[in-house]
Each structure stands twice: as structure tokens, then as C-alpha cells.
N, C-alpha and C positions, 0 to 999 in steps of 0.2 A: 501203444504204448504200455508197458505192464510193470508191477510193480510186484516187490516183496512184501507179503502182510504173515500180520502175524496172526496163528489163526484160528486163537478165543476170540482175542474182537471181531474178529470177521462171523464169526459163529456165534459169536452173545446180538450183532448186531445186526444179521439175518435170521435170528431166531424171530423179531420183532413183528409182529404183522401187519401193523402200519409201514413200518420200514419198508414190509416187500409190498409192499399196494402201491406206494405212494413212486418204487424203481418203474414196477409195473405199466401204471397208470402215466408215468412221464415216458417212458419208454417207446408211446404212443405221441403225446403231443407235447407239449412245453404245455407247463398249468401253473396258476398261483397261488398259494395259500392255501385263501378261503376254499376254493372248486377242490383239492388233495383231502381238507375235512370233512365237505361234504361226499367226497365217493366215499373215504377212508372211513366215515364215523365214527371222526376223532375230533377231538377236544382242537381249539385253536392252539393250544399252549403244548400245546398234545405233537399233532405234525409240525409247529415251530420247532420243538426239541430237536424230533427227526432227521428237519432239511437240516436243523446249522450241526447233526452228528455225522449226515448222507457230504455236503460240500465241503467238510470239516477233511474224508474220505479222497474226497476230489471225485465222488462214484454221480456227485448231482452237475450242470451246469445252471450259477444265479447270471438271470439278465433285465433289463427293466423295461417293460415294455409302455404300452398309454393306448389308454381308454379311446373314445372319441369327444371326450370332454377336457383333453388332454388331461387330462388325474394319471401319473405314473405309480405303477405296482411293477412286485417283483414275479418273476416268471423260474421254473426251473424243470429242466430236461436232459431224465439218465444219458449219461456218461461210459454208463458199465454194457461190456461187448461180453463177455463168458469171464467164469468160474474156474478155477482149479485147481483140486484137493487132492494130496498124493501125500500118502503115508509111508518114510522111509527113512528105515533105522529108528527107528523106535519115538521116532515126532510129523507131526503133520509140515507139509508145505504146501504155500496156497501160493497163486496166480491169482493175478486179476486181471482183466486185459481190458483196457480201456478206451474211446473214440475218442479217435488225438484230434487234437484242435487245430482248425485250418487258421492262419491268421491272413489276413487278407493284401494285408503289401509284404508277403514270405520274400518277392526278392527289396526289398529295400528302397529305396527313395531312388537308385536309380536308376530306370526304367530302361529293360534291357532287350526289349521290342514291340513295337509299335501294333494300336490294334488292330491290323488288316494282317499277322504273323509273320511277319516280315524285320528283318532287323537294321538297325540306325537310324 
């Protein structure tokens, strides 16, 4: 998946050290806001503001996880795969590649094959 981005917005976003740390950490495994706050040595409100910005730009996937006691919390996983920046005729061109989301029910409700790989 690729989107056209405004260069200034992208430069501002990636210019933030906490944003870069969040993207790096969540590219390894999904993390909670508390984990990110600890790893980034940033306050909770700062991390939440960065998470909101990253989710607004679809750079993070937000999910719900459950602990052993059944309590739920949100986790974040990086969707960013590549950023390309170029200069063409006096302006910046930015292309952002994101990881594709794979939908479990991609084929729809009508099963087009059985579990053993045969049709019918």
C-alpha cells in the first residue's frame, strides 16, 4: 500500500525522536503505551499524543490485548515499511509504503474451497 504525503508533515513527524523510537520499537513487536513510555523515557501524555498522530497517519495498527486477569489494553504495531523522498522540479515528492492489512474473511461468506484444498 502506498500513499502520497505532504513532505512538510512527514518531516515534522519523523523529526520527533519519540516518534522514531515508537516506530522502531513497534516494528519488532506490538507494544502498549506504558511499555513505550518506559522504553522512550517519555511521559505518558507525550507518548499518547505521538501514538495518536501515528495512528492518524495509519503508520501504526492499534489492537486490543488481554492480560492474564482478563483486563484489556491497547497495543500498537508499526505498519511503516519504507519512506522515499525525492526532489522534482523544485518540490519534494514523498512516497510512504505501508504493510498491507490482510482480512481474515477475504473471500467473503461463500466458501470457495474446502479445508483440504479441493473445491466443492
